C-alpha positions as CSV (number, residue, x, y, z in Angstrom):
1,M,8.4,16.7,-4.2
2,L,4.8,16.5,-5.5
3,R,3.1,19.7,-6.6
4,P,0.0,20.8,-4.5
5,K,-2.4,19.8,-7.3
6,A,-0.9,16.3,-7.5
7,I,-1.1,15.9,-3.7
8,R,-4.8,16.9,-3.8
9,E,-5.5,14.4,-6.6
10,L,-3.6,11.7,-4.8
11,R,-5.6,12.3,-1.6
12,V,-8.8,12.1,-3.6
13,L,-7.8,8.6,-4.9
14,V,-6.7,7.5,-1.4
15,G,-10.0,8.7,0.0
16,L,-12.0,6.7,-2.5
17,L,-10.0,3.6,-1.8
18,V,-10.3,4.0,2.0
19,R,-14.1,4.5,1.7
20,Q,-14.3,1.3,-0.4
21,I,-12.3,-0.6,2.3
22,E,-14.6,0.8,5.0
23,E,-17.6,-0.4,3.0
24,Y,-16.2,-3.9,2.7
25,L,-15.4,-4.0,6.4
26,R,-18.9,-2.7,7.3
27,H,-20.4,-5.7,5.3
28,V,-18.1,-8.1,7.2
29,F,-15.7,-8.9,4.4
30,S,-12.1,-9.6,5.4
31,I,-9.4,-7.6,3.9
32,L,-6.1,-9.5,4.1
33,G,-3.8,-6.7,3.5
34,V,-2.2,-4.3,1.0
35,A,0.3,-5.5,-1.6
36,G,2.6,-3.1,-3.4
37,I,5.6,-3.1,-5.7
38,N,8.8,-2.3,-3.9
39,R,11.0,0.4,-5.5
40,S,8.0,2.0,-7.1
41,P,7.9,5.7,-6.4
42,S,4.2,5.5,-5.9
43,C,3.4,1.9,-4.8
44,G,6.5,0.9,-2.9
45,V,5.7,-0.6,0.5
46,D,9.2,-1.3,2.0
47,T,11.3,0.7,-0.6
48,T,10.7,3.4,-3.0
49,S,12.8,5.1,-5.7
50,K,14.5,8.5,-5.5
51,A,16.9,9.9,-8.0
52,N,16.8,6.4,-9.7
53,Q,18.1,4.8,-6.5
54,E,16.2,2.3,-4.3
55,V,15.8,3.7,-0.8
56,A,13.9,2.6,2.3
57,G,10.4,4.0,2.7
58,R,6.9,3.9,1.1
59,G,6.0,5.3,-2.3
60,V,3.9,8.5,-2.3
61,F,0.5,6.6,-2.8
62,M,1.2,4.0,-0.2
63,E,2.4,6.6,2.3
64,E,-0.8,8.6,1.9
65,L,-2.9,5.4,2.1
66,H,-1.1,4.2,5.2
67,K,-1.6,7.6,6.9
68,E,-5.3,7.6,6.0
69,L,-5.9,4.0,7.2
70,E,-4.1,4.9,10.5
71,N,-6.2,8.0,10.9
72,R,-9.3,5.8,10.6
73,K,-8.0,3.1,12.9
74,I,-7.9,0.5,10.1
75,N,-5.0,-1.9,10.7
76,L,-4.0,-4.0,7.7
77,D,-0.9,-6.1,6.9
78,W,1.4,-4.8,4.2
79,I,3.7,-6.7,1.9
80,G,6.1,-5.3,-0.7
81,I,6.9,-7.4,-3.7
82,K,10.0,-6.6,-5.7
83,A,9.5,-6.9,-9.5
84,T,13.0,-8.3,-9.9
85,E,12.4,-11.0,-7.2
86,T,9.2,-12.5,-8.5
87,E,10.2,-15.9,-7.0
88,K,9.7,-14.4,-3.5
89,A,6.2,-13.0,-4.4
90,L,4.2,-16.2,-4.1
91,P,5.5,-17.2,-0.6
92,A,4.9,-13.6,0.6
93,L,1.4,-13.7,-0.7
94,Q,0.8,-17.1,0.7
95,S,2.0,-15.9,4.1
96,L,-0.4,-13.0,3.9
97,L,-3.3,-15.4,3.0
98,C,-2.5,-17.9,5.7
99,S,-2.1,-15.3,8.4
100,R,-5.8,-14.8,8.6
101,K,-7.0,-18.4,8.8
């Protein structure tokens, strides 16, 4: 469990990132999605780490980012890349890139 100060700091970082995303969208840039590292306790997309075990769910940063994007009605694709399965990373990223053509 994160301490209140850490949660506040995390939300500040998420807020800065979301404002940057909104600026890009306002200026008609395309944002293809969010990529994170699965099993990361902060940046996991599909899985995170608890008690040194891989479990389903988002890392704390990605969870807060997802909530804030949802609150602002910004819908992005999400992909999780597992550091131990780098051979799957390229096809996953290519799929994300091709999904917007």
